[in-house]
C-alpha positions in Angstrom: 166.1 122.6 44.3 168.1 123.9 41.0 168.1 121.8 38.2 170.9 122.2 35.6 168.2 123.4 33.1 167.8 126.2 35.4 171.5 127.1 34.8 172.7 126.0 31.3 171.0 128.7 28.3 171.1 125.5 26.3 169.1 123.1 28.2 166.7 125.9 28.6 166.3 126.1 24.7 166.1 123.0 24.2 163.4 122.7 26.6 161.7 125.6 24.8 162.4 123.4 21.5 160.4 120.4 22.9 157.7 122.0 24.2 156.7 123.8 20.9 157.0 120.5 19.1 155.2 119.0 21.3 152.3 120.8 22.0 150.5 122.7 19.1 149.0 125.2 21.3 152.3 126.3 22.4 153.7 127.0 19.1 150.4 129.0 18.1 150.6 131.1 20.9 154.2 132.0 21.0 154.0 132.5 17.6 150.6 134.9 18.2 152.6 136.6 21.1 156.1 137.0 18.7 153.3 139.0 16.0 152.2 141.1 18.5 156.6 142.1 19.2 156.5 145.7 17.6 159.9 146.4 18.3 162.2 146.5 15.4 165.9 146.1 14.4 166.4 149.6 12.9 165.3 151.0 16.8 168.6 149.5 18.6 168.6 152.4 20.9 165.7 151.0 23.4 162.9 148.6 23.4 159.7 150.1 23.0 157.4 149.8 26.3 154.6 147.9 24.3 157.3 145.6 23.0 158.4 145.0 26.8 155.3 144.1 27.7 155.1 141.4 25.3 158.3 139.9 25.8 157.5 139.8 29.4 154.0 138.0 28.6 155.6 135.5 26.4 158.6 134.5 29.0 156.1 134.6 31.6 154.4 131.9 29.5 157.5 129.8 28.7 158.2 129.6 32.3 154.2 128.0 32.4 155.8 125.7 30.2 159.0 124.8 30.8 159.5 125.9 34.4 163.0 127.7 35.1 163.6 130.1 32.2 166.3 133.2 31.9 163.7 134.8 29.7 164.0 135.6 25.6 166.2 138.8 25.2 165.1 141.5 22.4 167.7 140.5 20.1 166.2 136.8 20.5 162.7 137.7 20.0 163.5 139.5 16.8 164.8 136.5 15.7 162.1 134.1 16.4 159.8 136.5 14.9 162.0 137.3 11.6 162.0 133.1 11.4 159.1 131.9 12.6 156.4 135.2 12.0 158.2 137.1 8.8 159.0 133.3 7.4 162.2 134.6 6.5 165.2 131.9 6.4 168.7 132.1 6.2 169.2 129.2 3.2 172.4 130.5 1.9 173.9 127.6 3.4 171.1 124.9 3.3 172.3 121.3 3.2 169.7 120.9 1.0 170.8 123.1 -1.7 173.0 121.3 -4.2 174.9 124.7 -4.8 176.5 123.8 -1.0 178.2 120.3 -2.6 182.3 120.9 -2.8 
């Protein structure tokens, strides 16, 4: 039997968020595997083999945590890594900045 989450990418992402928020060990492992991910945005042509293995390993772990999960793409891995590992946030439109008030 398939659930809505097994087909809905937004539901899958919500399940991942909840898992990371509710289980510190999931978050720590997620972040650790992202730190090992060696692809870079400058090399758009092809994902390095070792990076692909890390991505597949992380996707397998996510499936173990949340069940059905299509998997993170290479681009998604880079986005997650920039936020969680490199701690780069796009704060230009932060709702907490006074400069965003009209």
